[in-house]
C-alpha positions, -999 to 999 in steps of 0.1 A, spaced: -210 -762 -536 -194 -733 -555 -170 -739 -584 -133 -733 -576 -102 -726 -595 -95 -763 -594 -126 -770 -616 -111 -752 -647 -84 -760 -673 -65 -727 -672 -37 -733 -697 -34 -705 -722 -66 -689 -707 -67 -652 -695 -77 -656 -659 -90 -626 -640 -83 -630 -603 -100 -605 -580 -77 -603 -550 -80 -584 -517 -46 -565 -516 -61 -538 -495 -31 -535 -471 -20 -506 -449 6 -484 -467 25 -455 -451 47 -433 -473 48 -460 -499 58 -487 -474 36 -517 -468 31 -520 -431 14 -554 -430 14 -578 -461 -8 -605 -446 -35 -601 -473 -9 -603 -500 6 -634 -485 -29 -650 -483 -34 -643 -520 -3 -662 -532 -17 -697 -532 -43 -689 -558 -19 -669 -580 7 -696 -579 -19 -722 -588 -29 -702 -619 8 -699 -628 14 -737 -625 -16 -743 -648 -1 -720 -674 -27 -692 -672 -23 -656 -683 -30 -639 -650 -48 -606 -646 -50 -593 -611 -76 -568 -598 -78 -552 -564 -90 -521 -546 -70 -501 -520 -86 -477 -496 -114 -453 -505 -107 -431 -534 -126 -398 -532 -104 -373 -550 -74 -370 -573 -50 -367 -544 -61 -402 -532 -49 -416 -565 -13 -409 -554 -19 -423 -519 -37 -454 -530 -18 -466 -560 -11 -503 -562 24 -499 -575 40 -508 -541 19 -540 -541 30 -550 -575 66 -547 -563 59 -568 -532 41 -594 -552 71 -596 -575 94 -603 -545 71 -629 -530 65 -647 -563 100 -645 -576 86 -632 -609 80 -598 -622 44 -586 -619 37 -562 -647 20 -531 -632 -4 -511 -654 -11 -477 -639 -46 -475 -654 -78 -494 -649 -91 -494 -685 -83 -482 -720 -57 -488 -747 -28 -492 -723 -46 -520 -705 -58 -536 -736 -23 -537 -752 -7 -552 -721 -32 -580 -720 -31 -587 -757 6 -593 -756 6 -616 -725 23 -650 -726 14 -680 -705 23 -675 -668 26 -637 -672 11 -617 -644 -5 -582 -649 -18 -561 -621 -41 -533 -630 -44 -501 -610 -67 -497 -580 -103 -506 -591 -116 -478 -569 -100 -452 -591 -132 -458 -611 -152 -444 -582 -141 -408 -591 -166 -409 -619 -201 -417 -605 -187 -444 -582 -187 -469 -611 -168 -496 -591 -187 -494 -558 -221 -490 -575 -214 -520 -598 -217 -500 -631 -229 -525 -657 -206 -513 -685 -175 -513 -663 -182 -549 -652 -187 -559 -689 -154 -542 -699 -134 -559 -672 -150 -592 -681 -140 -587 -717 -103 -588 -707 -105 -624 -696 -118 -659 -703 -124 -670 -667 -130 -651 -634 -118 -663 -600 -130 -644 -570 -104 -646 -542 -113 -614 -524 -132 -624 -493 -128 -589 -479 -152 -574 -504 -175 -604 -506 -203 -585 -488 -201 -558 -515 -218 -558 -549 -190 -541 -570 -182 -541 -606 -149 -559 -600 -166 -589 -584 -203 -593 -591 -200 -572 -623 -174 -595 -638 -189 -628 -625 -222 -621 -643 -203 -623 -677 -177 -651 -674 -174 -687 -663 -163 -683 -627 -152 -698 -594 -136 -690 -561 -99 -691 -552 -82 -710 -523 -85 -680 -499 -122 -677 -503 -126 -715 -501 -108 -715 -468 -128 -686 -454 -161 -703 -463 -150 -736 -448 -143 -721 -413 -170 -696 -412 -197 -720 -424 -190 -742 -394 -195 -712 -370 -227 -703 -389 -244 -736 -391 -234 -754 -359 -213 -733 -336 -202 -752 -305 -218 -737 -274 -211 -716 -254 -206 -692 -283 -190 -659 -274 -186 -629 -297 -161 -600 -289 -170 -568 -308 -146 -539 -308 -133 -513 -333 -145 -478 -337 -179 -478 -354 -213 -492 -343 -226 -482 -377 -203 -507 -394 -218 -535 -373 -253 -521 -369 -270 -546 -392 -254 -577 -377 -254 -572 -340 -291 -582 -337 -285 -614 -357 -254 -622 -338 -272 -618 -305 -298 -644 -316 -270 -669 -323 -244 -661 -296 -246 -668 -259 -228 -635 -250 -215 -605 -269 -186 -587 -251 -182 -551 -263 -150 -531 -262 -131 -507 -284 -144 -472 -293 -178 -486 -301 -183 -494 -264 -186 -457 -257 -217 -453 -278 -233 -482 -258 -221 -467 -225 -236 -434 -234 -268 -451 -244 -268 -468 -209 -266 -433 -193 -229 -429 -185 -208 -398 -191 -180 -408 -216 -161 -375 -217 -144 -369 -251 -145 -406 -261 -156 -414 -296 -194 -417 -298 -217 -421 -328 -247 -401 -316 -268 -412 -345 -265 -448 -332 -276 -441 -296 -312 -451 -301 -302 -483 -318 -278 -491 -289 -307 -485 -264 -328 -510 -283 -301 -536 -283 -294 -532 -246 -331 -536 -239 -337 -565 -262 -305 -585 -252 -297 -572 -217 -286 -607 -205 -263 -611 -235 -246 -578 -240 -216 -574 -217 -202 -538 -214 -169 -527 -198 -169 -518 -161 -136 -499 -162 -117 -480 -189 -82 -468 -196 -84 -431 -204 -61 -402 -213 -62 -365 -222 -44 -373 -255 -38 -400 -280 -1 -405 -282 26 -430 -273 37 -408 -244 2 -403 -231 -4 -406 -194 -29 -435 -190 -54 -436 -162 -79 -463 -152 -114 -452 -144 -146 -470 -135 -172 -462 -162 -190 -438 -138 -158 -419 -131 -147 -408 -167 -140 -370 -166 -152 -345 -192 -117 -340 -207 -108 -377 -209 -108 -400 -239 -115 -437 -234 -88 -457 -253 -88 -492 -239 -107 -516 -216 -95 -517 -180 -81 -547 -159 -114 -553 -141 -132 -556 -175 -106 -580 -187 -113 -602 -156 -150 -601 -163 -146 -609 -200 -123 -638 -190 -151 -654 -171 -172 -657 -202 -143 -667 -225 -127 -694 -203 -156 -719 -207 -165 -710 -243 -164 -735 -272 -166 -710 -301 -151 -674 -300 -156 -649 -328 -137 -616 -324 -141 -586 -346 -124 -553 -338 -96 -545 -313 -108 -535 -278 -84 -506 -275 -61 -483 -294 -36 -511 -297 -12 -493 -320 0 -472 -290 16 -491 -261 -3 -473 -233 -36 -486 -248 -25 -521 -261 -29 -541 -229 -66 -549 -233 -62 -564 -268 -30 -582 -258 -44 -597 -227 -76 -608 -244 -55 -625 -271 -37 -644 -244 -70 -655 -228 -86 -664 -261 -56 -685 -273 -54 -703 -239 -89 -717 -243 -98 -749 -261 -124 -730 -282 -125 -727 -319 -112 -691 -324 -121 -670 -354 -107 -634 -358 -123 -609 -382 -99 -592 -406 -83 -558 -406 -71 -544 -374 -80 -575 -354 -58 -596 -376 -30 -571 -375 -30 -570 -337 -29 -608 -335 0 -610 -360 20 -580 -345 16 -594 -310 27 -629 -320 -6 -649 -316 -11 -657 -353 -2 -694 -350 -25 -699 -319 -57 -688 -337 -79 -713 -355 -87 -690 -383 -78 -654 -390 -102 -640 -416 -91 -615 -442 -125 -598 -442 -138 -582 -411 -171 -569 -426 -177 -600 -448 -170 -624 -419 -194 -605 -396 -222 -605 -422 -217 -642 -429 -216 -651 -392 -248 -632 -388 -265 -654 -414 -265 -629 -443 -259 -638 -479 -226 -624 -494 -234 -610 -529 -200 -617 -544 -203 -654 -534 -239 -657 -544 -230 -649 -580 -204 -676 -583 -214 -707 -603 -225 -739 -586 -207 -772 -593 -226 -796 -614 -243 -822 -593 
């Protein structure tokens, strides 16, 4: 059992909490604050215990100086202040004198949020490559480290593993909840066990599909990633998104698990991606050269329903269509209706899958909505999560 925030006396201590505040922001406006909401329990617990709270998080992928404007955490500090009813002090730097002074002057129950940890990636990817000195520096700011960022638990970064190596540590309430639900699905999933895989990239899931196929009874594939599989199976997919570098892998998966991999039989297509697009339904052997596949079709939904109706465990990672646009949202919406009408344990991977469930009003009908898509998939596939592995064990 891993140590948690409950195992420490935090009064007067500088407590570094690694949160996952990686939320969608457009023109400075937060579009979905679910991950912020999920972080509140741990932050409030540290406040009640009289800690001096130092928050760290990443946001997006920072590759150039322009990204620093787009991916600042300032709007998140403002939203946190509203939700906590207490000013969160935002420091627009990740290290240096300004950071040091702000932390040295903290009082009990103060909350400081440092700037996006991935700003450090502009110099030799120090955050993402777990630079030793950066991890030591961040650790030097606090007395105790609490990891409550499940969304990056599958990454070995300076802001999780790098800090945990140098401080007494534990997990927060969010990570504790994630491990509770996901461990059940890993160790003893109730059968039949059905996985829905969607989203855009096969490469994001390439290392876990094989492992999932060994555990699950069926894997239903939708979303843009379906077109790489369909092309691997010999179908013309028009202008649909395809990862050509993953074709050979998909061929191997289809050969090795032909009885478990269930592909769409019809597709909703269009010549353009827009809210006013004319949507057409095509069988998978009818997709024309100038068409883009953007959702699963009604016959596919009926096929998927046959597998889902009798399932006891359902894990879903990645929407099955371009759900943000109404013409291509029906696949995801109807599958949510089917999934939530079963008696199965239902676990949704984070990111867009969670956003779809929340936006469409199914949040309260899901057993568990994970805040980490990649992390939940890796864990469900039986892989070790580095950021959890480095957390101290409780004394026996």
